[in-house]
Chimera marker file (.cmm) of the C-alpha trace (Angstrom):
<marker_set name="trace">
<marker id="1" x="64.304" y="103.420" z="128.258" r="1" g="1" b="0" radius="0.5"/>
<marker id="2" x="65.071" y="102.898" z="131.938" r="1" g="1" b="0" radius="0.5"/>
<marker id="3" x="64.350" y="105.800" z="134.272" r="1" g="1" b="0" radius="0.5"/>
<marker id="4" x="65.660" y="106.215" z="137.810" r="1" g="1" b="0" radius="0.5"/>
<marker id="5" x="63.233" y="108.858" z="139.047" r="1" g="1" b="0" radius="0.5"/>
<marker id="6" x="64.457" y="111.162" z="141.780" r="1" g="1" b="0" radius="0.5"/>
<marker id="7" x="61.759" y="112.954" z="143.770" r="1" g="1" b="0" radius="0.5"/>
<marker id="8" x="62.016" y="116.684" z="143.199" r="1" g="1" b="0" radius="0.5"/>
<marker id="9" x="62.158" y="117.402" z="146.934" r="1" g="1" b="0" radius="0.5"/>
<marker id="10" x="65.185" y="115.107" z="147.374" r="1" g="1" b="0" radius="0.5"/>
<marker id="11" x="67.179" y="117.041" z="144.746" r="1" g="1" b="0" radius="0.5"/>
<marker id="12" x="67.684" y="119.669" z="147.473" r="1" g="1" b="0" radius="0.5"/>
<marker id="13" x="69.924" y="117.323" z="149.494" r="1" g="1" b="0" radius="0.5"/>
<marker id="14" x="72.068" y="115.952" z="146.655" r="1" g="1" b="0" radius="0.5"/>
<marker id="15" x="75.711" y="116.913" z="146.243" r="1" g="1" b="0" radius="0.5"/>
<marker id="16" x="76.135" y="119.150" z="143.209" r="1" g="1" b="0" radius="0.5"/>
<marker id="17" x="76.508" y="118.917" z="140.339" r="1" g="1" b="0" radius="0.5"/>
<marker id="18" x="74.325" y="115.830" z="139.979" r="1" g="1" b="0" radius="0.5"/>
<marker id="19" x="72.444" y="114.060" z="137.180" r="1" g="1" b="0" radius="0.5"/>
<marker id="20" x="68.865" y="112.985" z="137.848" r="1" g="1" b="0" radius="0.5"/>
<marker id="21" x="65.743" y="111.740" z="136.113" r="1" g="1" b="0" radius="0.5"/>
<marker id="22" x="62.629" y="113.717" z="137.093" r="1" g="1" b="0" radius="0.5"/>
<marker id="23" x="58.893" y="113.185" z="136.829" r="1" g="1" b="0" radius="0.5"/>
<marker id="24" x="56.369" y="115.913" z="137.536" r="1" g="1" b="0" radius="0.5"/>
<marker id="25" x="53.455" y="118.054" z="136.462" r="1" g="1" b="0" radius="0.5"/>
<marker id="26" x="54.340" y="121.037" z="134.282" r="1" g="1" b="0" radius="0.5"/>
<marker id="27" x="53.016" y="123.917" z="136.390" r="1" g="1" b="0" radius="0.5"/>
<marker id="28" x="54.460" y="126.707" z="134.255" r="1" g="1" b="0" radius="0.5"/>
<marker id="29" x="56.657" y="127.312" z="131.254" r="1" g="1" b="0" radius="0.5"/>
<marker id="30" x="58.416" y="130.180" z="129.550" r="1" g="1" b="0" radius="0.5"/>
<marker id="31" x="58.105" y="130.741" z="125.836" r="1" g="1" b="0" radius="0.5"/>
<marker id="32" x="60.919" y="129.790" z="123.502" r="1" g="1" b="0" radius="0.5"/>
<marker id="33" x="63.905" y="132.103" z="123.482" r="1" g="1" b="0" radius="0.5"/>
<marker id="34" x="66.368" y="132.248" z="120.584" r="1" g="1" b="0" radius="0.5"/>
<marker id="35" x="69.792" y="133.776" z="121.063" r="1" g="1" b="0" radius="0.5"/>
<marker id="36" x="73.374" y="133.650" z="119.851" r="1" g="1" b="0" radius="0.5"/>
<marker id="37" x="75.964" y="132.132" z="122.205" r="1" g="1" b="0" radius="0.5"/>
<marker id="38" x="79.378" y="133.648" z="122.867" r="1" g="1" b="0" radius="0.5"/>
<marker id="39" x="80.734" y="131.088" z="120.351" r="1" g="1" b="0" radius="0.5"/>
<marker id="40" x="78.392" y="132.445" z="117.662" r="1" g="1" b="0" radius="0.5"/>
<marker id="41" x="76.006" y="129.442" z="117.735" r="1" g="1" b="0" radius="0.5"/>
<marker id="42" x="72.271" y="130.012" z="117.324" r="1" g="1" b="0" radius="0.5"/>
<marker id="43" x="70.542" y="128.470" z="120.349" r="1" g="1" b="0" radius="0.5"/>
<marker id="44" x="66.928" y="127.918" z="121.342" r="1" g="1" b="0" radius="0.5"/>
<marker id="45" x="65.786" y="127.249" z="124.878" r="1" g="1" b="0" radius="0.5"/>
<marker id="46" x="62.648" y="126.971" z="126.928" r="1" g="1" b="0" radius="0.5"/>
<marker id="47" x="62.122" y="126.634" z="130.642" r="1" g="1" b="0" radius="0.5"/>
<marker id="48" x="59.522" y="124.513" z="132.382" r="1" g="1" b="0" radius="0.5"/>
<marker id="49" x="58.730" y="124.219" z="136.066" r="1" g="1" b="0" radius="0.5"/>
<marker id="50" x="57.956" y="120.692" z="137.250" r="1" g="1" b="0" radius="0.5"/>
<marker id="51" x="56.119" y="119.957" z="140.507" r="1" g="1" b="0" radius="0.5"/>
<marker id="52" x="56.259" y="116.628" z="142.291" r="1" g="1" b="0" radius="0.5"/>
<marker id="53" x="53.808" y="115.034" z="144.688" r="1" g="1" b="0" radius="0.5"/>
<marker id="54" x="55.807" y="116.407" z="147.637" r="1" g="1" b="0" radius="0.5"/>
<marker id="55" x="54.613" y="119.913" z="146.597" r="1" g="1" b="0" radius="0.5"/>
<marker id="56" x="58.176" y="120.846" z="145.626" r="1" g="1" b="0" radius="0.5"/>
<marker id="57" x="58.984" y="122.404" z="142.271" r="1" g="1" b="0" radius="0.5"/>
<marker id="58" x="62.063" y="122.938" z="140.158" r="1" g="1" b="0" radius="0.5"/>
<marker id="59" x="62.808" y="124.694" z="136.894" r="1" g="1" b="0" radius="0.5"/>
<marker id="60" x="64.453" y="122.790" z="134.053" r="1" g="1" b="0" radius="0.5"/>
<marker id="61" x="65.898" y="124.402" z="130.925" r="1" g="1" b="0" radius="0.5"/>
<marker id="62" x="65.353" y="122.478" z="127.709" r="1" g="1" b="0" radius="0.5"/>
<marker id="63" x="67.420" y="123.142" z="124.593" r="1" g="1" b="0" radius="0.5"/>
<marker id="64" x="67.067" y="122.928" z="120.815" r="1" g="1" b="0" radius="0.5"/>
<marker id="65" x="64.397" y="120.832" z="119.104" r="1" g="1" b="0" radius="0.5"/>
<marker id="66" x="63.300" y="119.393" z="122.437" r="1" g="1" b="0" radius="0.5"/>
<marker id="67" x="62.595" y="122.947" z="123.655" r="1" g="1" b="0" radius="0.5"/>
<marker id="68" x="60.246" y="123.419" z="120.709" r="1" g="1" b="0" radius="0.5"/>
<marker id="69" x="58.546" y="120.103" z="121.523" r="1" g="1" b="0" radius="0.5"/>
<marker id="70" x="58.210" y="121.011" z="125.203" r="1" g="1" b="0" radius="0.5"/>
<marker id="71" x="56.840" y="124.430" z="124.309" r="1" g="1" b="0" radius="0.5"/>
<marker id="72" x="54.046" y="122.827" z="122.249" r="1" g="1" b="0" radius="0.5"/>
<marker id="73" x="53.202" y="120.153" z="124.808" r="1" g="1" b="0" radius="0.5"/>
<marker id="74" x="53.521" y="122.059" z="128.098" r="1" g="1" b="0" radius="0.5"/>
<marker id="75" x="50.052" y="123.593" z="128.170" r="1" g="1" b="0" radius="0.5"/>
<marker id="76" x="47.323" y="122.096" z="130.334" r="1" g="1" b="0" radius="0.5"/>
<marker id="77" x="49.556" y="120.803" z="133.158" r="1" g="1" b="0" radius="0.5"/>
<marker id="78" x="50.739" y="117.562" z="131.545" r="1" g="1" b="0" radius="0.5"/>
<marker id="79" x="52.923" y="115.084" z="133.401" r="1" g="1" b="0" radius="0.5"/>
<marker id="80" x="56.417" y="114.797" z="131.929" r="1" g="1" b="0" radius="0.5"/>
<marker id="81" x="59.430" y="112.662" z="132.724" r="1" g="1" b="0" radius="0.5"/>
<marker id="82" x="62.843" y="114.038" z="131.922" r="1" g="1" b="0" radius="0.5"/>
<marker id="83" x="65.822" y="111.706" z="131.719" r="1" g="1" b="0" radius="0.5"/>
<marker id="84" x="69.289" y="113.186" z="132.114" r="1" g="1" b="0" radius="0.5"/>
<marker id="85" x="68.918" y="116.490" z="133.954" r="1" g="1" b="0" radius="0.5"/>
<marker id="86" x="72.073" y="118.081" z="135.301" r="1" g="1" b="0" radius="0.5"/>
<marker id="87" x="71.320" y="120.001" z="138.485" r="1" g="1" b="0" radius="0.5"/>
<marker id="88" x="73.500" y="122.910" z="139.564" r="1" g="1" b="0" radius="0.5"/>
<marker id="89" x="73.325" y="125.862" z="141.915" r="1" g="1" b="0" radius="0.5"/>
<marker id="90" x="72.040" y="128.991" z="140.140" r="1" g="1" b="0" radius="0.5"/>
<marker id="91" x="71.624" y="132.177" z="142.113" r="1" g="1" b="0" radius="0.5"/>
<marker id="92" x="69.863" y="131.266" z="145.345" r="1" g="1" b="0" radius="0.5"/>
<marker id="93" x="68.796" y="127.749" z="144.484" r="1" g="1" b="0" radius="0.5"/>
<marker id="94" x="68.932" y="124.703" z="142.318" r="1" g="1" b="0" radius="0.5"/>
<marker id="95" x="67.709" y="124.260" z="138.800" r="1" g="1" b="0" radius="0.5"/>
<marker id="96" x="68.310" y="121.799" z="136.042" r="1" g="1" b="0" radius="0.5"/>
<marker id="97" x="69.211" y="121.611" z="132.400" r="1" g="1" b="0" radius="0.5"/>
<marker id="98" x="68.355" y="118.727" z="130.092" r="1" g="1" b="0" radius="0.5"/>
<marker id="99" x="71.577" y="117.137" z="128.888" r="1" g="1" b="0" radius="0.5"/>
<marker id="100" x="72.119" y="116.507" z="125.186" r="1" g="1" b="0" radius="0.5"/>
<marker id="101" x="72.035" y="112.741" z="125.802" r="1" g="1" b="0" radius="0.5"/>
<marker id="102" x="68.839" y="113.073" z="127.861" r="1" g="1" b="0" radius="0.5"/>
<marker id="103" x="65.217" y="112.592" z="126.854" r="1" g="1" b="0" radius="0.5"/>
<marker id="104" x="61.896" y="114.357" z="127.316" r="1" g="1" b="0" radius="0.5"/>
<marker id="105" x="58.923" y="112.019" z="127.723" r="1" g="1" b="0" radius="0.5"/>
<marker id="106" x="55.421" y="113.407" z="127.429" r="1" g="1" b="0" radius="0.5"/>
<marker id="107" x="52.411" y="111.429" z="128.666" r="1" g="1" b="0" radius="0.5"/>
<marker id="108" x="54.531" y="108.743" z="130.387" r="1" g="1" b="0" radius="0.5"/>
<marker id="109" x="52.795" y="105.620" z="131.690" r="1" g="1" b="0" radius="0.5"/>
<marker id="110" x="55.234" y="104.613" z="134.428" r="1" g="1" b="0" radius="0.5"/>
<marker id="111" x="54.002" y="104.218" z="138.053" r="1" g="1" b="0" radius="0.5"/>
<marker id="112" x="55.751" y="107.431" z="139.190" r="1" g="1" b="0" radius="0.5"/>
<marker id="113" x="53.852" y="109.413" z="136.539" r="1" g="1" b="0" radius="0.5"/>
<marker id="114" x="50.540" y="107.892" z="137.650" r="1" g="1" b="0" radius="0.5"/>
<marker id="115" x="51.319" y="108.827" z="141.260" r="1" g="1" b="0" radius="0.5"/>
<marker id="116" x="52.016" y="112.452" z="140.264" r="1" g="1" b="0" radius="0.5"/>
<marker id="117" x="48.870" y="112.609" z="138.083" r="1" g="1" b="0" radius="0.5"/>
<marker id="118" x="46.768" y="111.335" z="140.969" r="1" g="1" b="0" radius="0.5"/>
<marker id="119" x="48.308" y="113.808" z="143.430" r="1" g="1" b="0" radius="0.5"/>
<marker id="120" x="47.648" y="116.695" z="141.023" r="1" g="1" b="0" radius="0.5"/>
<marker id="121" x="44.024" y="115.757" z="140.359" r="1" g="1" b="0" radius="0.5"/>
<marker id="122" x="43.255" y="115.037" z="144.022" r="1" g="1" b="0" radius="0.5"/>
<marker id="123" x="44.238" y="118.431" z="145.406" r="1" g="1" b="0" radius="0.5"/>
<marker id="124" x="47.870" y="118.918" z="144.454" r="1" g="1" b="0" radius="0.5"/>
<marker id="125" x="46.822" y="121.541" z="141.911" r="1" g="1" b="0" radius="0.5"/>
<marker id="126" x="45.638" y="123.783" z="144.748" r="1" g="1" b="0" radius="0.5"/>
<marker id="127" x="48.610" y="123.244" z="147.090" r="1" g="1" b="0" radius="0.5"/>
<marker id="128" x="51.251" y="125.865" z="147.676" r="1" g="1" b="0" radius="0.5"/>
<marker id="129" x="54.447" y="124.727" z="145.988" r="1" g="1" b="0" radius="0.5"/>
<marker id="130" x="57.921" y="125.190" z="147.444" r="1" g="1" b="0" radius="0.5"/>
<marker id="131" x="60.470" y="125.955" z="144.754" r="1" g="1" b="0" radius="0.5"/>
<marker id="132" x="63.937" y="124.504" z="145.359" r="1" g="1" b="0" radius="0.5"/>
<marker id="133" x="65.411" y="128.014" z="145.396" r="1" g="1" b="0" radius="0.5"/>
<marker id="134" x="62.905" y="128.923" z="148.135" r="1" g="1" b="0" radius="0.5"/>
<marker id="135" x="63.732" y="125.734" z="150.039" r="1" g="1" b="0" radius="0.5"/>
<marker id="136" x="67.412" y="126.748" z="150.061" r="1" g="1" b="0" radius="0.5"/>
<marker id="137" x="66.447" y="130.129" z="151.473" r="1" g="1" b="0" radius="0.5"/>
<marker id="138" x="64.325" y="128.540" z="154.217" r="1" g="1" b="0" radius="0.5"/>
<marker id="139" x="67.145" y="126.177" z="155.198" r="1" g="1" b="0" radius="0.5"/>
<marker id="140" x="69.552" y="129.128" z="155.452" r="1" g="1" b="0" radius="0.5"/>
<marker id="141" x="67.052" y="131.023" z="157.608" r="1" g="1" b="0" radius="0.5"/>
<marker id="142" x="66.615" y="128.017" z="159.904" r="1" g="1" b="0" radius="0.5"/>
<marker id="143" x="70.379" y="127.664" z="160.230" r="1" g="1" b="0" radius="0.5"/>
<marker id="144" x="70.808" y="131.327" z="161.084" r="1" g="1" b="0" radius="0.5"/>
<marker id="145" x="67.974" y="131.266" z="163.610" r="1" g="1" b="0" radius="0.5"/>
<marker id="146" x="69.546" y="128.259" z="165.350" r="1" g="1" b="0" radius="0.5"/>
<marker id="147" x="72.887" y="130.044" z="165.888" r="1" g="1" b="0" radius="0.5"/>
<marker id="148" x="73.674" y="131.386" z="169.351" r="1" g="1" b="0" radius="0.5"/>
<marker id="149" x="73.035" y="135.164" z="169.569" r="1" g="1" b="0" radius="0.5"/>
<marker id="150" x="76.760" y="136.014" z="169.690" r="1" g="1" b="0" radius="0.5"/>
<marker id="151" x="77.418" y="134.210" z="166.357" r="1" g="1" b="0" radius="0.5"/>
<marker id="152" x="74.528" y="136.024" z="164.703" r="1" g="1" b="0" radius="0.5"/>
<marker id="153" x="75.833" y="139.331" z="166.086" r="1" g="1" b="0" radius="0.5"/>
<marker id="154" x="79.329" y="138.652" z="164.756" r="1" g="1" b="0" radius="0.5"/>
<marker id="155" x="77.857" y="137.977" z="161.306" r="1" g="1" b="0" radius="0.5"/>
<marker id="156" x="75.833" y="141.190" z="161.454" r="1" g="1" b="0" radius="0.5"/>
<marker id="157" x="78.889" y="143.192" z="162.526" r="1" g="1" b="0" radius="0.5"/>
<marker id="158" x="80.932" y="141.611" z="159.762" r="1" g="1" b="0" radius="0.5"/>
<marker id="159" x="78.289" y="142.601" z="157.183" r="1" g="1" b="0" radius="0.5"/>
<marker id="160" x="78.158" y="146.150" z="158.549" r="1" g="1" b="0" radius="0.5"/>
<marker id="161" x="81.929" y="146.590" z="158.395" r="1" g="1" b="0" radius="0.5"/>
<marker id="162" x="82.003" y="145.164" z="154.851" r="1" g="1" b="0" radius="0.5"/>
<marker id="163" x="79.301" y="147.630" z="153.827" r="1" g="1" b="0" radius="0.5"/>
<marker id="164" x="81.245" y="150.513" z="155.390" r="1" g="1" b="0" radius="0.5"/>
<marker id="165" x="84.471" y="149.465" z="153.659" r="1" g="1" b="0" radius="0.5"/>
<marker id="166" x="82.775" y="149.347" z="150.256" r="1" g="1" b="0" radius="0.5"/>
<marker id="167" x="81.334" y="152.845" z="150.711" r="1" g="1" b="0" radius="0.5"/>
<marker id="168" x="84.758" y="154.357" z="151.509" r="1" g="1" b="0" radius="0.5"/>
<link id1="1" id2="2" r="1" g="1" b="0" radius="0.2"/>
<link id1="2" id2="3" r="1" g="1" b="0" radius="0.2"/>
<link id1="3" id2="4" r="1" g="1" b="0" radius="0.2"/>
<link id1="4" id2="5" r="1" g="1" b="0" radius="0.2"/>
<link id1="5" id2="6" r="1" g="1" b="0" radius="0.2"/>
<link id1="6" id2="7" r="1" g="1" b="0" radius="0.2"/>
<link id1="7" id2="8" r="1" g="1" b="0" radius="0.2"/>
<link id1="8" id2="9" r="1" g="1" b="0" radius="0.2"/>
<link id1="9" id2="10" r="1" g="1" b="0" radius="0.2"/>
<link id1="10" id2="11" r="1" g="1" b="0" radius="0.2"/>
<link id1="11" id2="12" r="1" g="1" b="0" radius="0.2"/>
<link id1="12" id2="13" r="1" g="1" b="0" radius="0.2"/>
<link id1="13" id2="14" r="1" g="1" b="0" radius="0.2"/>
<link id1="14" id2="15" r="1" g="1" b="0" radius="0.2"/>
<link id1="15" id2="16" r="1" g="1" b="0" radius="0.2"/>
<link id1="16" id2="17" r="1" g="1" b="0" radius="0.2"/>
<link id1="17" id2="18" r="1" g="1" b="0" radius="0.2"/>
<link id1="18" id2="19" r="1" g="1" b="0" radius="0.2"/>
<link id1="19" id2="20" r="1" g="1" b="0" radius="0.2"/>
<link id1="20" id2="21" r="1" g="1" b="0" radius="0.2"/>
<link id1="21" id2="22" r="1" g="1" b="0" radius="0.2"/>
<link id1="22" id2="23" r="1" g="1" b="0" radius="0.2"/>
<link id1="23" id2="24" r="1" g="1" b="0" radius="0.2"/>
<link id1="24" id2="25" r="1" g="1" b="0" radius="0.2"/>
<link id1="25" id2="26" r="1" g="1" b="0" radius="0.2"/>
<link id1="26" id2="27" r="1" g="1" b="0" radius="0.2"/>
<link id1="27" id2="28" r="1" g="1" b="0" radius="0.2"/>
<link id1="28" id2="29" r="1" g="1" b="0" radius="0.2"/>
<link id1="29" id2="30" r="1" g="1" b="0" radius="0.2"/>
<link id1="30" id2="31" r="1" g="1" b="0" radius="0.2"/>
<link id1="31" id2="32" r="1" g="1" b="0" radius="0.2"/>
<link id1="32" id2="33" r="1" g="1" b="0" radius="0.2"/>
<link id1="33" id2="34" r="1" g="1" b="0" radius="0.2"/>
<link id1="34" id2="35" r="1" g="1" b="0" radius="0.2"/>
<link id1="35" id2="36" r="1" g="1" b="0" radius="0.2"/>
<link id1="36" id2="37" r="1" g="1" b="0" radius="0.2"/>
<link id1="37" id2="38" r="1" g="1" b="0" radius="0.2"/>
<link id1="38" id2="39" r="1" g="1" b="0" radius="0.2"/>
<link id1="39" id2="40" r="1" g="1" b="0" radius="0.2"/>
<link id1="40" id2="41" r="1" g="1" b="0" radius="0.2"/>
<link id1="41" id2="42" r="1" g="1" b="0" radius="0.2"/>
<link id1="42" id2="43" r="1" g="1" b="0" radius="0.2"/>
<link id1="43" id2="44" r="1" g="1" b="0" radius="0.2"/>
<link id1="44" id2="45" r="1" g="1" b="0" radius="0.2"/>
<link id1="45" id2="46" r="1" g="1" b="0" radius="0.2"/>
<link id1="46" id2="47" r="1" g="1" b="0" radius="0.2"/>
<link id1="47" id2="48" r="1" g="1" b="0" radius="0.2"/>
<link id1="48" id2="49" r="1" g="1" b="0" radius="0.2"/>
<link id1="49" id2="50" r="1" g="1" b="0" radius="0.2"/>
<link id1="50" id2="51" r="1" g="1" b="0" radius="0.2"/>
<link id1="51" id2="52" r="1" g="1" b="0" radius="0.2"/>
<link id1="52" id2="53" r="1" g="1" b="0" radius="0.2"/>
<link id1="53" id2="54" r="1" g="1" b="0" radius="0.2"/>
<link id1="54" id2="55" r="1" g="1" b="0" radius="0.2"/>
<link id1="55" id2="56" r="1" g="1" b="0" radius="0.2"/>
<link id1="56" id2="57" r="1" g="1" b="0" radius="0.2"/>
<link id1="57" id2="58" r="1" g="1" b="0" radius="0.2"/>
<link id1="58" id2="59" r="1" g="1" b="0" radius="0.2"/>
<link id1="59" id2="60" r="1" g="1" b="0" radius="0.2"/>
<link id1="60" id2="61" r="1" g="1" b="0" radius="0.2"/>
<link id1="61" id2="62" r="1" g="1" b="0" radius="0.2"/>
<link id1="62" id2="63" r="1" g="1" b="0" radius="0.2"/>
<link id1="63" id2="64" r="1" g="1" b="0" radius="0.2"/>
<link id1="64" id2="65" r="1" g="1" b="0" radius="0.2"/>
<link id1="65" id2="66" r="1" g="1" b="0" radius="0.2"/>
<link id1="66" id2="67" r="1" g="1" b="0" radius="0.2"/>
<link id1="67" id2="68" r="1" g="1" b="0" radius="0.2"/>
<link id1="68" id2="69" r="1" g="1" b="0" radius="0.2"/>
<link id1="69" id2="70" r="1" g="1" b="0" radius="0.2"/>
<link id1="70" id2="71" r="1" g="1" b="0" radius="0.2"/>
<link id1="71" id2="72" r="1" g="1" b="0" radius="0.2"/>
<link id1="72" id2="73" r="1" g="1" b="0" radius="0.2"/>
<link id1="73" id2="74" r="1" g="1" b="0" radius="0.2"/>
<link id1="74" id2="75" r="1" g="1" b="0" radius="0.2"/>
<link id1="75" id2="76" r="1" g="1" b="0" radius="0.2"/>
<link id1="76" id2="77" r="1" g="1" b="0" radius="0.2"/>
<link id1="77" id2="78" r="1" g="1" b="0" radius="0.2"/>
<link id1="78" id2="79" r="1" g="1" b="0" radius="0.2"/>
<link id1="79" id2="80" r="1" g="1" b="0" radius="0.2"/>
<link id1="80" id2="81" r="1" g="1" b="0" radius="0.2"/>
<link id1="81" id2="82" r="1" g="1" b="0" radius="0.2"/>
<link id1="82" id2="83" r="1" g="1" b="0" radius="0.2"/>
<link id1="83" id2="84" r="1" g="1" b="0" radius="0.2"/>
<link id1="84" id2="85" r="1" g="1" b="0" radius="0.2"/>
<link id1="85" id2="86" r="1" g="1" b="0" radius="0.2"/>
<link id1="86" id2="87" r="1" g="1" b="0" radius="0.2"/>
<link id1="87" id2="88" r="1" g="1" b="0" radius="0.2"/>
<link id1="88" id2="89" r="1" g="1" b="0" radius="0.2"/>
<link id1="89" id2="90" r="1" g="1" b="0" radius="0.2"/>
<link id1="90" id2="91" r="1" g="1" b="0" radius="0.2"/>
<link id1="91" id2="92" r="1" g="1" b="0" radius="0.2"/>
<link id1="92" id2="93" r="1" g="1" b="0" radius="0.2"/>
<link id1="93" id2="94" r="1" g="1" b="0" radius="0.2"/>
<link id1="94" id2="95" r="1" g="1" b="0" radius="0.2"/>
<link id1="95" id2="96" r="1" g="1" b="0" radius="0.2"/>
<link id1="96" id2="97" r="1" g="1" b="0" radius="0.2"/>
<link id1="97" id2="98" r="1" g="1" b="0" radius="0.2"/>
<link id1="98" id2="99" r="1" g="1" b="0" radius="0.2"/>
<link id1="99" id2="100" r="1" g="1" b="0" radius="0.2"/>
<link id1="100" id2="101" r="1" g="1" b="0" radius="0.2"/>
<link id1="101" id2="102" r="1" g="1" b="0" radius="0.2"/>
<link id1="102" id2="103" r="1" g="1" b="0" radius="0.2"/>
<link id1="103" id2="104" r="1" g="1" b="0" radius="0.2"/>
<link id1="104" id2="105" r="1" g="1" b="0" radius="0.2"/>
<link id1="105" id2="106" r="1" g="1" b="0" radius="0.2"/>
<link id1="106" id2="107" r="1" g="1" b="0" radius="0.2"/>
<link id1="107" id2="108" r="1" g="1" b="0" radius="0.2"/>
<link id1="108" id2="109" r="1" g="1" b="0" radius="0.2"/>
<link id1="109" id2="110" r="1" g="1" b="0" radius="0.2"/>
<link id1="110" id2="111" r="1" g="1" b="0" radius="0.2"/>
<link id1="111" id2="112" r="1" g="1" b="0" radius="0.2"/>
<link id1="112" id2="113" r="1" g="1" b="0" radius="0.2"/>
<link id1="113" id2="114" r="1" g="1" b="0" radius="0.2"/>
<link id1="114" id2="115" r="1" g="1" b="0" radius="0.2"/>
<link id1="115" id2="116" r="1" g="1" b="0" radius="0.2"/>
<link id1="116" id2="117" r="1" g="1" b="0" radius="0.2"/>
<link id1="117" id2="118" r="1" g="1" b="0" radius="0.2"/>
<link id1="118" id2="119" r="1" g="1" b="0" radius="0.2"/>
<link id1="119" id2="120" r="1" g="1" b="0" radius="0.2"/>
<link id1="120" id2="121" r="1" g="1" b="0" radius="0.2"/>
<link id1="121" id2="122" r="1" g="1" b="0" radius="0.2"/>
<link id1="122" id2="123" r="1" g="1" b="0" radius="0.2"/>
<link id1="123" id2="124" r="1" g="1" b="0" radius="0.2"/>
<link id1="124" id2="125" r="1" g="1" b="0" radius="0.2"/>
<link id1="125" id2="126" r="1" g="1" b="0" radius="0.2"/>
<link id1="126" id2="127" r="1" g="1" b="0" radius="0.2"/>
<link id1="127" id2="128" r="1" g="1" b="0" radius="0.2"/>
<link id1="128" id2="129" r="1" g="1" b="0" radius="0.2"/>
<link id1="129" id2="130" r="1" g="1" b="0" radius="0.2"/>
<link id1="130" id2="131" r="1" g="1" b="0" radius="0.2"/>
<link id1="131" id2="132" r="1" g="1" b="0" radius="0.2"/>
<link id1="132" id2="133" r="1" g="1" b="0" radius="0.2"/>
<link id1="133" id2="134" r="1" g="1" b="0" radius="0.2"/>
<link id1="134" id2="135" r="1" g="1" b="0" radius="0.2"/>
<link id1="135" id2="136" r="1" g="1" b="0" radius="0.2"/>
<link id1="136" id2="137" r="1" g="1" b="0" radius="0.2"/>
<link id1="137" id2="138" r="1" g="1" b="0" radius="0.2"/>
<link id1="138" id2="139" r="1" g="1" b="0" radius="0.2"/>
<link id1="139" id2="140" r="1" g="1" b="0" radius="0.2"/>
<link id1="140" id2="141" r="1" g="1" b="0" radius="0.2"/>
<link id1="141" id2="142" r="1" g="1" b="0" radius="0.2"/>
<link id1="142" id2="143" r="1" g="1" b="0" radius="0.2"/>
<link id1="143" id2="144" r="1" g="1" b="0" radius="0.2"/>
<link id1="144" id2="145" r="1" g="1" b="0" radius="0.2"/>
<link id1="145" id2="146" r="1" g="1" b="0" radius="0.2"/>
<link id1="146" id2="147" r="1" g="1" b="0" radius="0.2"/>
<link id1="147" id2="148" r="1" g="1" b="0" radius="0.2"/>
<link id1="148" id2="149" r="1" g="1" b="0" radius="0.2"/>
<link id1="149" id2="150" r="1" g="1" b="0" radius="0.2"/>
<link id1="150" id2="151" r="1" g="1" b="0" radius="0.2"/>
<link id1="151" id2="152" r="1" g="1" b="0" radius="0.2"/>
<link id1="152" id2="153" r="1" g="1" b="0" radius="0.2"/>
<link id1="153" id2="154" r="1" g="1" b="0" radius="0.2"/>
<link id1="154" id2="155" r="1" g="1" b="0" radius="0.2"/>
<link id1="155" id2="156" r="1" g="1" b="0" radius="0.2"/>
<link id1="156" id2="157" r="1" g="1" b="0" radius="0.2"/>
<link id1="157" id2="158" r="1" g="1" b="0" radius="0.2"/>
<link id1="158" id2="159" r="1" g="1" b="0" radius="0.2"/>
<link id1="159" id2="160" r="1" g="1" b="0" radius="0.2"/>
<link id1="160" id2="161" r="1" g="1" b="0" radius="0.2"/>
<link id1="161" id2="162" r="1" g="1" b="0" radius="0.2"/>
<link id1="162" id2="163" r="1" g="1" b="0" radius="0.2"/>
<link id1="163" id2="164" r="1" g="1" b="0" radius="0.2"/>
<link id1="164" id2="165" r="1" g="1" b="0" radius="0.2"/>
<link id1="165" id2="166" r="1" g="1" b="0" radius="0.2"/>
<link id1="166" id2="167" r="1" g="1" b="0" radius="0.2"/>
<link id1="167" id2="168" r="1" g="1" b="0" radius="0.2"/>
</marker_set>
């Protein structure tokens, strides 16, 4: 299987939606959740958060049997590669979902996985991670702080008048 690994940090600058292959350390995971879709299908999902050697992290939702596999193998901060992740904007940031045609690789031996393992064991595990949703927030803050004062004031006035209109 050929992987074209995209660094987690660089996902922030890609045009959405986009498909990527990721490699990172599992820094957290949510337990399996079973639910019924609007179509009446029984679904199972799990969510893992991968961190790359740039100290950036991103959540990826995994579905079906692969979610059960990920749930069993996510403990202990393993390195995983995920082929075929669709990345979209959710709420205030970016997160991914493993496509049906994608693959979840545990204990990969490719050079990118070795690089991430080394980073994690040599201090990465104690670094502060920047989640992609947080990165989006920081970029927005930087953009707002770089605006001339009159543009910022116009935005604030616009927000105030919108708030007043909604309370009427």
